[in-house]
LODREN-637365 format. One record per residue (C-alpha): residue in one letter; x, y, z. Coordinates in steps of 0.1 Angstrom, whole numbers, padded with zeros to 4 digits, always signed. Each point is the difference from the previous one (the first is absolute). Layout:
N
AXYZ
...
***
This chain:
945
M+0990+0248+0534
M-0032+0011-0017
E+0013-0013-0033
D+0007-0034+0016
L-0036-0001+0012
G-0012+0007-0036
F-0020+0032+0007
S+0007+0036-0009
A-0003+0028+0025
E-0035+0009-0013
D-0012-0035+0003
L+0013-0002+0035
A-0019+0031+0010
L-0031-0015-0014
I+0006-0032+0019
N+0005+0018+0032
S-0034+0017-0003
A-0018-0031-0013
G-0010-0014+0034
A-0018+0032+0010
Q-0016+0007-0033
S-0011-0035-0012
G-0031-0002+0021
K-0012+0034-0013
G+0003-0011-0036
S+0024+0027-0011
K+0010+0001-0037
D+0029+0024+0003
Y+0029-0024+0004
Y-0007-0029-0024
E-0019-0004-0033
P-0005-0037-0010
Q+0004-0011-0036
I-0035-0004-0016
E-0013+0002-0035
E-0013+0033-0013
M-0037+0007+0002
P-0017-0010-0033
D-0025+0020-0019
L-0032-0002+0020
S-0023+0017-0025
P-0015-0032-0014
F-0011-0012+0034
S-0029+0009+0022
E+0001+0022+0030
E-0005-0030+0023
A+0030-0018-0017
K+0021+0031+0004
Q-0007+0004+0037
K+0007-0037+0006
Y+0033+0002-0019
I+0012+0031+0019
Q-0009-0016+0033
S+0018-0032-0009
R+0031+0019-0013
D+0003+0019+0033
Q-0003-0033+0019
E+0027-0016-0022
I+0024+0030+0005
H-0005-0001+0037
K+0005-0038+0001
R+0033+0002-0020
K+0012+0028+0021
M-0006-0019+0033
R+0016-0031-0014
Y+0031+0019-0010
L+0003+0017+0034
N-0006-0033+0018
K+0028-0016-0020
I+0026+0027+0006
C-0007+0007+0036
T+0021-0029+0012
K+0031+0014-0018
S-0005+0037+0010
P+0007+0014+0035
Q-0029+0001+0023
P-0017+0034+0006
E+0007+0018+0032
K-0024-0008+0029
K+0008+0031+0021
G-0031+0018+0013
L-0022-0032-0003
I-0021-0010+0030
T+0013-0029+0020
K-0026-0002+0028
V-0010-0036+0007
D-0037+0007+0008
R-0004+0020-0032
I+0016-0027-0020
Q-0021-0028+0016
K-0032+0019-0008
F+0012+0003-0036
I+0006-0037-0002
K-0035-0007+0013
K-0014+0024-0026
L+0018-0020-0028
K-0021-0031+0009
T-0032+0020-0008
F+0014+0015-0032
S-0028+0012-0024
E-0005+0022-0029
E-0013+0029+0022
S+0029-0002+0025
A+0028-0005-0026
E+0011+0036-0005
A+0001+0007+0038
I+0021-0032+0006
I+0025+0009-0027
Q+0004+0035+0014
E+0005-0013+0035
M+0025-0026-0013
D+0022+0027-0015
S+0003+0016+0034
L+0010-0031+0020
N+0033-0017+0004
L-0009-0037-0005
N+0035-0014-0003
R-0003-0022+0031
Y-0036-0011-0008
V+0002-0012-0036
S-0010-0036+0009
E-0030+0012+0020
V-0011+0023-0028
A+0004-0028-0026
G-0021-0023+0022
S-0027+0026+0004
I-0002+0005-0038
S-0002-0037-0006
E-0031-0001+0023
T-0019+0026-0019
K-0032-0009-0020
M+0018+0007-0034
Q-0032+0007-0018
L+0003+0008-0037
K-0009+0037+0003
E+0026+0004+0028
L+0030-0016-0019
P+0013+0032-0018
F+0002+0019+0033
L+0015-0029+0018
I+0026-0004-0027
D+0009+0037+0003
C+0004-0005+0038
C+0023-0030-0005
C+0021+0018-0026
G+0006+0029+0024
L+0010-0024+0027
H+0023-0020-0022
Q+0017+0031-0015
R+0007+0013+0036
Y+0007-0035+0016
P+0014-0024-0027
S-0004-0030+0023
F-0037+0005+0001
S-0007-0019-0032
K+0017-0032+0012
T-0018+0002+0033
L-0034+0005-0017
E+0008-0029-0023
E+0005-0024+0029
C-0032+0013+0018
L-0021-0005-0032
K+0012-0035-0006
K-0009-0009+0036
Q-0035+0016-0004
H-0006-0017-0033
K+0008-0034+0015
E-0024+0004+0030
S-0029+0018-0017
D-0032-0013-0015
N-0008+0002-0038
V-0015+0035+0000
R+0029+0014+0020
K+0025-0019-0023
R-0016+0017-0030
S+0005+0035+0015
I+0036-0008+0010
L+0009-0014-0034
R-0014+0031-0017
F+0021+0022+0023
I+0032-0020-0007
T-0007+0004-0037
E-0001+0038+0005
L+0032-0002+0020
I+0018-0019-0029
I-0012+0026-0025
H+0013+0029+0022
G+0033-0017+0006
L-0005-0008+0037
W+0001-0038-0004
E+0031-0018-0012
D-0010-0037+0004
T-0018-0004-0034
K+0009-0037-0001
G-0018-0006+0033
Y-0030+0020-0015
L-0001-0023-0030
R+0002-0031+0022
V-0031+0013+0019
I-0019+0005-0033
Q+0010-0035-0011
N-0013-0015+0033
Y-0034+0017-0006
A+0000-0011-0037
T+0005-0037+0009
S-0030-0002+0024
Q-0028-0025-0004
G-0037-0002+0009
E-0014+0027+0023
N+0035+0015+0004
L+0000+0006-0037
E-0030+0023+0004
N+0019+0021+0026
S+0031+0001-0022
L-0021+0011-0030
S-0014+0029+0021
I+0034+0011+0013
L+0019-0002-0032
S-0027+0017-0021
S-0001+0029+0025
I+0038+0005-0003
F+0003-0002-0038
R-0031+0020-0007
Y+0017+0033+0007
R+0038-0008-0004
S+0001-0025-0029
E+0021+0022-0023
E+0026+0008+0026
L+0004-0037+0009
L-0005-0018-0033
G+0014+0026-0024
F-0031+0004-0022
P-0034+0017+0004
P-0033-0019+0004
V-0021-0010-0030
S-0028+0023+0010
E+0024+0030-0001
K+0012-0010-0035
I-0036+0000-0012
L-0006+0034+0016
L+0031+0013-0017
E-0012-0012-0034
T-0033+0019+0005
R+0018+0031+0013
Q-0018-0001+0033
I+0032+0003+0020
V+0034+0016-0007
P+0030-0023-0004
M+0026+0001+0028
N+0030-0021+0008
R+0003-0010+0037
L+0030-0010+0020
K+0011-0036-0002
V+0012-0012+0035
L+0011-0036-0009
D+0027-0011-0024
E-0007-0021-0031
N+0009-0033+0018
E-0023+0007+0029
Q-0028+0011-0024
K+0003-0034-0019
I-0002-0019+0033
L-0031+0019+0011
N-0017-0004-0034
K+0007-0038+0002
I-0015-0002+0035
L-0031+0019-0011
T-0005-0021-0031
Q+0000-0032+0021
F-0023+0016+0025
Y-0024+0011-0026
E-0003-0035-0015
S-0007-0016+0035
S-0024+0028+0009
M-0019-0005-0033
K-0004-0037+0006
Y-0012+0007+0036
L-0025+0026-0013
L-0015-0024-0026
D-0004-0027+0027
L-0017+0025+0023
H-0023+0011-0028
D-0011-0036-0007
K-0007-0006+0037
C-0019+0033+0002
K-0021-0009-0030
K-0009-0035+0014
V-0011+0015+0033
E-0021+0027-0017
A-0016-0025-0024
R-0008-0023+0030
N-0016+0029+0018
T-0020+0010-0031
Q-0013-0035-0003
I-0010+0000+0037
K-0017+0033-0005
I-0020-0014-0029
E-0010-0032+0018
R-0005+0013+0036
S-0004+0037-0005
V+0025+0008+0028
V+0037-0006+0005
D+0014-0006+0035
E+0022+0026+0016
E+0031-0022-0001
S-0002-0007-0037
S-0007+0037-0007
A+0030+0011+0021
E+0022-0025-0017
A-0009+0013-0035
V+0004+0037+0011
G+0034-0008+0015
L+0012-0017-0031
R-0012+0027-0022
N+0017+0027+0021
K+0032-0019+0001
L-0002-0006-0038
N-0005+0038-0007
K+0030+0009+0022
C+0023-0025-0017
F-0013+0011-0034
T+0007+0037+0007
A+0034-0007+0014
L+0009-0022-0030
Q-0011+0026-0024
I+0024+0024+0016
M+0028-0025-0002
S-0007-0007-0037
D+0000+0038-0006
V+0033+0007+0016
S+0017-0031-0013
G-0012+0001-0035
F-0019-0033+0000
E-0034-0007-0015
P-0028+0011+0024
P-0020-0029+0016
V-0034-0008-0016
L-0027-0018+0020
I-0029-0013-0020
E-0032+0004+0019
E-0029-0022-0011
K-0034+0017-0002
P-0024-0016+0024
I-0026-0021-0017
E-0035+0013+0006
V-0025-0027+0007
V-0032+0007-0019
E-0029-0017+0016
E-0023-0013-0027
I-0036-0003+0009
K-0016-0031-0016
E-0037+0001-0006
V-0004-0037+0008
I+0014+0007+0035
I-0019+0033+0005
E-0034-0018-0004
N+0007-0021+0031
I+0011+0029+0022
F-0034+0016+0007
D-0020-0015+0028
S-0035+0003-0016
E-0016-0002-0034
E-0014+0036+0004
E+0034+0014+0007
K+0015-0019-0030
N-0026+0014-0023
F+0005+0035+0012
Y+0038+0001-0005
L+0005-0023-0030
K-0031+0002-0022
L+0000+0035-0016
P-0025+0010-0027
I+0010+0004-0036
F-0015+0031-0017
E-0005+0007-0036
E+0025+0022-0020
R+0001+0037+0011
K-0018+0026-0021
N+0020+0023-0022
K+0012+0033+0014
E-0020+0020-0026
E-0032-0012+0016
H+0012+0014+0034
K+0013+0035-0005
D-0009+0013+0034
L+0021-0024+0020
K+0007+0025+0028
A-0037+0004+0009
E-0005-0038-0001
F+0030-0005+0023
E-0015+0025+0025
T-0032-0021+0000
F+0022-0031+0005
K+0017+0016+0030
K-0034+0006+0017
K-0010-0037-0004
F+0035-0012+0011
G-0005+0010+0036
Q-0032-0021+0001
C+0015-0033-0013
V-0012-0024+0027
S-0006-0032-0018
K+0015-0024-0026
E-0026+0009-0026
E+0006+0037+0004
A+0038-0005-0004
D-0005-0019-0032
T-0024+0027-0013
L+0024+0028+0008
A+0029-0019-0016
E-0021-0004-0032
E-0008+0038+0000
F+0036+0009+0006
L+0012-0021-0029
H-0019+0024-0024
I+0018+0031+0013
A+0034-0015+0008
N+0024+0024-0015
K+0034+0005+0016
S-0009+0030+0021
N-0031-0018+0013
R+0020-0031+0008
K+0024+0020+0021
A-0029+0017+0017
L-0015-0034+0008
V+0033-0010+0016
G+0000+0031+0021
L-0036-0006+0011
V+0007-0036+0011
G+0034+0007+0015
A-0012+0031+0020
S-0035-0010+0012
K-0009+0007+0036
T+0008-0023+0029
T-0037-0001+0009
T-0007-0020-0032
L+0020-0031+0009
H-0030-0022-0006
L-0001+0011-0037
L+0036-0010-0007
P-0008-0036-0013
F-0024+0016-0026
Y+0025+0026-0010
A+0026-0027-0005
R-0025-0020-0022
L-0006+0031-0021
I+0038+0005-0004
A+0004-0037-0009
I-0026+0003-0028
V+0015+0033-0014
G+0035-0013+0005
R-0007-0030-0022
E-0004+0025-0029
F+0025+0026+0011
K+0031-0015+0017
D+0014+0035+0008
V-0028+0005+0026
N+0012-0029+0021
N+0036+0012-0001
W-0009+0036+0008
L-0021-0011+0030
L+0025-0024+0014
Q+0028+0026-0002
K-0022+0026+0017
L-0010-0024+0028
E+0036-0011+0007
S+0014+0035+0001
D-0029+0013+0022
F+0005-0030+0024
K+0037+0008+0005
Q-0008+0037+0004
F-0028-0005+0026
Q+0021-0026+0019
E+0028+0025+0004
Q-0023+0028+0013
N-0011-0021+0031
D-0031+0018+0012
A-0037-0009+0004
T-0011+0013-0034
S+0028-0017-0019
T-0007-0033+0018
D-0036+0000-0013
N+0012+0008-0035
C+0026-0028+0002
I-0027-0025+0011
R-0022+0011-0030
Q+0029-0004-0025
V+0008-0034+0014
K-0036-0012-0002
L-0003+0012-0036
M+0033-0017-0009
S-0014-0032+0016
E-0032+0002-0021
L+0021+0006-0032
L+0021-0031+0010
K-0031-0022+0001
F-0009+0013-0035
Q+0036-0010-0011
I+0010+0036-0008
A+0025+0004+0028
Q+0028-0025+0006
P+0002-0019+0034
S+0035+0015+0005
L-0014+0035+0002
L-0021-0009+0031
I+0028-0022+0014
N+0024+0030-0001
C-0026+0023+0017
L-0004-0026+0028
E+0038-0004+0002
S+0004+0038+0005
C-0025+0000+0028
L+0017-0029+0018
S+0034+0016-0003
G-0013+0029+0021
F-0026-0019+0021
S-0014+0028+0021
G-0027+0027-0001
Q-0018+0003-0033
N+0019-0028-0016
I-0017-0026+0023
E-0034+0013-0011
I+0009+0000-0037
A+0015-0035+0003
C-0032-0013+0016
H-0022+0016-0027
T+0022-0015-0027
L-0004-0035+0014
N-0037+0005+0004
S-0004+0012-0036
C+0022-0025-0019
G+0017-0022+0025
R-0022-0030-0007
Y+0005+0005-0038
L+0038+0001+0004
Y-0001-0030+0024
K-0019-0022-0025
H+0020+0012-0029
P+0027-0027-0007
V+0027+0026-0008
T-0003+0020+0032
N-0013-0026+0024
E+0034-0007+0016
R+0010+0037+0002
I-0033+0012+0015
T+0001-0029+0026
L+0035+0011+0011
M-0010+0037+0002
V-0031-0009+0021
S+0022-0020+0024
R+0025+0030+0001
M-0029+0023+0007
Q-0010-0022+0030
R+0035+0000+0013
L+0002+0038-0003
K-0033+0003+0019
T+0014-0020+0029
K+0033+0019+0000
K-0015+0035-0001
H-0024-0004+0030
L-0029+0017-0018
P-0033+0012+0016
P-0027-0027+0003
E-0022+0015-0027
T+0030+0002-0024
E+0009-0036+0007
H-0036-0011-0006
M+0000+0019-0034
V+0033-0018-0010
D-0013-0034+0010
E-0033+0005-0019
S+0018+0010-0032
C+0025-0028+0002
Y-0027-0026+0006
S-0021+0014-0028
C+0029-0006-0023
V+0015-0033+0014
P-0026-0020+0020
R+0011-0016+0032
E+0012-0035-0003
K-0022-0025+0018
V+0021-0016+0027
Q-0004-0037-0001
K-0006-0015+0034
K+0027-0023+0010
K-0014-0035+0006
S+0003-0007+0036
T+0014-0034+0009
P-0016-0020+0028
I+0015+0003+0035
L+0004-0037+0003
Y+0021-0002-0032
E+0022+0029+0012
Y+0006-0019+0033
I+0009-0032-0019
K+0024+0019-0022
W+0016+0015+0030
L+0005-0034+0016
I+0016-0014-0031
K+0022+0031-0006
N+0014-0002+0035
L+0006-0037-0001
E+0035-0009+0013
P+0016-0032+0013
S-0004+0013+0035
T-0037+0009-0004
C-0010-0030-0020
E-0017-0018+0029
K-0019+0031+0011
T-0012+0006-0036
I-0013-0036-0003
K-0020+0005+0032
D-0014+0033-0013
I-0010-0015-0033
K-0018-0029+0017
M-0020+0025+0019
L-0013+0017-0032
P-0037-0004-0009
F-0006-0026-0028
P-0009-0004-0028
E+0001+0038-0003
S+0038+0001+0003
E+0008-0027-0025
E+0000+0022-0031
F+0020+0028+0019
I+0027-0025+0012
V+0006-0013-0035
K+0001+0034-0016
A+0023+0014+0027
I+0025-0029-0003
I+0001+0001-0038
Q+0006+0038+0002
M+0027-0004+0026
V+0018-0027-0020
S-0001+0019-0033
K+0010+0034+0014
G+0021-0010+0031
K+0035-0013+0004
I+0011-0034-0011
Q+0014-0008+0035
N-0035+0004+0015
I-0015-0028-0021
P+0012-0029+0022
I-0014+0018+0031
I-0035+0002-0017
A+0002-0037-0009
N+0009-0008+0036
M-0030+0020+0012
L-0023-0019-0024
A+0014-0033+0012
G-0010+0010+0035
I-0036+0007-0009
R-0008-0026-0026
K-0012-0025+0026
H-0024+0025+0015
S-0034-0011-0013
P-0014+0034-0011
L+0032+0008-0018
S+0003-0032-0021
E-0022+0014-0026
T+0020+0032+0000
I+0032-0020-0007
H-0017-0018-0029
S-0012+0033-0014
L+0035+0014+0003
I+0016-0029-0018
D-0026+0002-0028
T+0006+0038-0003
T+0038-0005-0002
C-0003-0027-0027
E-0025+0021-0020
D+0023+0030+0003
I+0030-0019-0013
L-0019-0015-0029
M-0016+0034-0010
D+0034+0016+0000
L+0012-0027-0023
K-0028+0008-0024
E+0005+0037+0001
N+0038-0001+0000
N+0002+0037+0011
F+0037+0010+0004
R-0010+0027+0025
K-0011-0026+0025
C+0032-0020-0001
Q+0009+0007+0037
H-0036-0008+0010
R+0001-0034-0018
V+0033-0010+0015
L-0012+0008+0036
I-0033-0019-0005
V+0019-0031-0013
K+0024+0003+0029
F-0030+0001+0024
F-0014-0031-0016
G+0032-0019+0007
E+0000+0012+0036
L-0035-0014+0004
Y+0014-0035-0008
C+0030+0005+0023
Y-0025+0006+0029
K-0021-0030-0010
I-0030+0020-0011
I-0001-0015-0035
D+0012-0034-0011
K+0027-0010-0025
E-0025-0009-0027
L-0012+0036-0003
V+0036+0012-0002
Y+0008-0024-0029
D-0032+0011-0017
M+0010+0036+0004
L+0035-0007-0014
F-0014-0016-0032
A-0025+0029-0002
L+0028+0025+0001
L+0017-0019-0027
Y-0028-0009-0024
Y-0030+0023+0007
K-0014+0010-0034
N+0003+0036-0010
E-0002+0010-0036
N+0015+0035+0007
D+0033-0014+0015
D+0032+0012-0017
P+0020-0030-0012
T+0031+0016+0015
D-0015+0007+0034
T+0016-0019+0028
F-0017+0016+0030
R-0018-0033+0008
A+0034-0015+0007
K+0006+0026+0027
L-0034-0008+0016
I+0009-0037+0000
W+0033+0008+0016
S-0018+0020+0026
L-0023-0028+0009
L+0027-0027+0000
D+0023+0023+0021
S-0027+0001+0026
V-0006-0038+0002
K+0034-0013-0009
E+0008-0012+0036
Y-0030-0024-0002
F+0003-0010-0037
I+0036-0012-0001
V-0008-0031+0020
D-0001-0034-0017
K-0038-0005+0001
H-0004+0031-0023
R+0029-0010-0023
Q-0021-0017-0028
K-0026+0028-0001
I+0024+0029+0001
N+0022-0017-0027
R-0030-0003-0022
F-0009+0037+0005
L+0036+0012-0005
T+0001-0020-0033
H-0030+0020-0012
F+0017+0032+0014
Q+0032-0006-0019
Y-0019-0006-0032
F-0019+0033+0006
L+0033+0019+0002
I+0017-0019-0029
T-0029+0010-0023
K+0005+0037+0008
P+0022+0019-0026
S+0021+0015+0028
I+0000+0007+0037
T+0016+0029+0019
K+0030-0002+0022
D-0018+0004+0032
M-0026-0026-0010
E+0029-0024-0009
F+0013+0004+0036
L-0035-0008+0014
V-0003-0032-0021
T+0035-0011+0010
D-0010+0005+0036
I-0030-0023-0005
L+0019-0027-0017
E+0029+0000+0025
T-0026-0002+0029
F-0021-0029-0013
K+0025-0017-0023
P-0025-0013-0025
N+0005-0033-0020
P+0001+0001-0030
K+0014+0034-0009
L-0012+0013-0034
N+0020+0017-0026
R-0006+0011-0036
E+0011-0033-0014
N-0020-0025+0021
Y-0030+0020+0012
K-0025-0013-0027
E+0008-0036+0007
I-0002+0002+0038
M-0033+0020-0002
R-0015-0026-0024
K+0008-0028+0024
L-0014+0019+0029
L-0033+0007-0017
E-0004-0036-0011
E+0006-0012+0036
E-0026+0025+0012
R-0026-0011-0025
K+0006-0036+0007
H-0003+0006+0038
I-0032+0019-0006
N-0015-0029-0021
D+0010-0027+0025
S-0011+0015+0033
E-0020+0033-0001
S-0010-0003+0037
E+0035-0007+0011
E+0013+0030-0020
E-0025+0023+0017
S+0011-0011+0035
K+0037-0001-0004
D+0010+0021-0030
P-0006+0037+0000
K-0027+0008-0026
T+0009+0019-0031
P-0028+0024-0006
E-0017-0007-0032
M+0000+0037-0009
M+0038-0002+0001
K+0013-0004-0035
I+0026-0029+0001
P+0021+0001-0031
S-0004-0030-0023
F+0027-0016-0021
D-0018-0015-0030
T-0024-0019+0023
N-0037+0001-0011
S-0026+0002+0028
S-0033-0016-0005
E-0031+0020-0008
E-0015-0008+0034
E+0030+0015+0018
K-0002+0032-0022
E-0037+0003+0008
F+0006-0005+0037
D+0027+0026-0001
N-0022+0026-0017
E-0029-0006+0024
L+0023+0003+0031
E+0015+0032-0014
D-0035+0015-0006
F-0011-0010+0035
I+0031+0016+0016
T-0004+0032-0021
E-0037+0002+0010
S+0008-0004+0036
I+0026+0028-0001
H-0025+0023-0017
E-0026-0008+0027
A+0025+0008+0027
K+0007+0033-0016
S-0037+0009-0003
V-0007-0006+0037
G-0014+0033+0013
I+0015+0019+0030
I-0014-0014+0032
K-0022+0025+0016
E+0008+0013+0034
K-0014-0022+0027
E-0020+0013+0029
I+0018+0008+0032
P+0005-0032+0020
T-0022-0005+0030
V+0031-0004+0022
F+0007+0037-0007
S-0036+0012+0002
D-0006-0012+0036
A+0004+0027+0025
S-0007+0004+0037
N-0016+0030+0015
S+0030+0013+0018
G+0022+0022-0022
N-0009-0016-0034
F-0012+0022-0028
K-0011-0007-0036
L+0014+0024-0026
L-0023+0001-0031
F+0015+0009-0034
K-0010-0003-0036
K+0020-0021-0023
G-0009-0012-0035
G-0035+0014+0004
R-0006-0021+0032
V-0001+0010+0036
Q+0026-0019+0020
A+0009-0001+0037
K+0034-0001+0017
T+0004-0007+0037
V+0020+0026+0020
M+0010-0009+0035
L+0006+0028+0025
P+0010-0002+0037
T-0026+0007+0027
S+0019+0030+0011
H-0004+0017-0034
A-0022+0031-0001
L-0021-0014-0028
T-0007-0032+0019
Q-0010+0018+0031
R-0024+0023-0020
A-0015-0030-0016
E-0006-0017+0033
E-0016+0032+0014
R-0022+0003-0031
Q-0010-0036+0005
K-0009+0005+0036
I-0021+0031-0009
H-0018-0020-0026
E-0007-0028+0025
R-0014+0025+0025
E-0022+0017-0026
R-0012-0035-0011
E-0009-0009+0037
H-0017+0034+0005
L-0020-0004-0032
A-0010-0036+0010
R-0011+0012+0034
V-0021+0028-0014
V-0017-0023-0025
T-0007-0026+0027
E-0016+0026+0022
L-0022+0013-0028
H-0011-0035-0008
Q-0008-0007+0036
R-0020+0032+0003
S-0020-0007-0031
L-0008-0035+0012
Q-0011+0015+0034
E-0023+0025-0017
E-0016-0027-0021
H-0006-0021+0031
E-0016+0029+0018
N-0023+0007-0029
***
């Protein structure tokens, strides 16, 4: 029987005791086959310890795998004497859910004392719900091995539970479960390796954001178990072997060759797609960071959203790069390389030509720009006792209170300026007391003169000031604040002498605004007071300092600072960037606003009421406002409102005060159309179409006559403009707009001859154009189909027809000039009628030139008419009764004006006014009575005398 099973009696005895001994790690019953320990003498102690530890883990792993494989074929160990109490077992199952490194030993010991044969599924479910942290996996695997060797059905049950957990969990949980499954495969507790490979393939074929999660999960799996799964060690381990930093050791291979090939192919494809995604992510990250850098340079501050976007992309890029480095290491691919471009430092060049215009006064410009030039320094042999002379210089240094003394001290120092004295000078200037702030401009002038000869003085001083500023700013106490202010003021003076760069002060101000509280507010204000005006007028830093000042104002509002601090911030900001003078908005007259309101609310239902309201307006004050409001409403309103406006004008044209207004409106409309023809501004196309449409509606409502319409049609066709594009056909659209408005009245027989004559000229105008657009062709077709002109011109007969038409016109003009004026619409002389080899006389040419000069002069005169001054308030508004009427005085345009305010008699103000008036009347009567009595008494005394 035992021979049929394939085991000897000794092996069977070992198998029987395997279930009880496997959890304790006993080595008495099985010794796995592993290579002999190599010579460890060439390796370091650290390498030896790591090798011994890894070797013990490898022996234990192989032993567990062997026992897990044979337990299904061996008889199960006896369960006599094991605890079967339900409450004890339920407590144990609950403990499994909170499995940890600290409780592992106690749980395994308790597991050996319990009979869990009926609770395998519950135990497997509890294990599948544990946290499965990386440090707990070895203990958790030992627990699973013990359960499997005692209850062989445990592994299958655990496999189903883990598959379910993996399907329902989030990405972090999936990573822990997949690591645990990998350990189960290595220890022989998971048989479905094909399903495991399918899961790896699903992760490897992810796209987009899912690819990032897959990269994190797979890198965490293969980071520690690549050799067991792929069959070869990582590249980093090979390098360490070559340098003898680790001891070589062969690990157990858990997959066969075919499965290893499939897994290698999956990882190869996954690496290529991940590499492409990493490069795209890197490009996107660089673009966002470059954009933020540019914003930082231009505006000095980057908004929170852009900063968060850049930080998020950079963190995501770093995670993907690290994970891909791991995958390239374990798979043997080339590691990813990301080329990071060095940020370009913008060097602000100070141009002398610009610097001269920055200072506000000539005295200030001379102080900072005009430095004295001294003669060559004396030889060192003539000044052997330099130390004594420098002590004398130090005594004079504290009393440098004028420009002349600074120049004298600079000249004296140049004679003793060895290296040690130069360093001592930097120490004196950089560490002077805070009570000598008024001397800093003279100290800076001294440094500027000396630094022109010795450049190292400037560099030493700037380095000292910058480092001291950062140190004092971090200390955050009263003394350090005063020192910070002193350093900033000295740097500001050096900036004006072109020693310090503007970026140095900008960075100091930026650091204060980043932590806008406490001492930083005071330092920022002193910075702006010292050099804010200079930076504002400097062309390189103008935009940045303007943005920083506005940012400082926003921070002041947001922080709710004390009043004195707010005042200090305002003063510093306005000393740097002066307040903009708010231009007073020109107030429009109330009468004009009322007329605009009437025209804007004009509808067919309110037309009669609007006509009555307009007739009640005061004239001639309202004439200009009515014309202006109607033109504005036509050009900026809707096209369907134009007939309503024309209908309203037809209703008021017979009203005598409004007849002049109608004439002025017609003149303004014609002038507007002709001026637009002269300018030919494409931005006013819609305005031009609406005005022409309005002109046609005026004819439809019998406000203008037909002769004016024909004149306008010919003006639209032949108005002279030297700047017209030969290919421009917009005039044809204006003509279509006008004819479309009046077509119902012009298609009758009495207009046939005149409209045919015009349409012949119109067809000639279109034929002479190189080409017309499709939409314009549709408009022309609409005109021709509506009016059906005779004859119709084409490119073959248009010259002959036009020649005959012009000859007839000239003959008609010569025969009867008066009749032509009364019946035939005049062709303006300024319109340039095309000629076909016909020579006009010299008199006609002279007349044409004179007429054109006259019209041009009239147009210029119309343009030069000044704005009509505001008229006095009409008397109809200035009259007021004594009951409840008040005059409100206000100043407008330098003149005092009055506005009538009517209040009811029940109003408190009216009642007080009446009481005041009664009191005045009583006082007046009393005064008159007293004066009368005095007069009578004086007369009586004179009579008695």
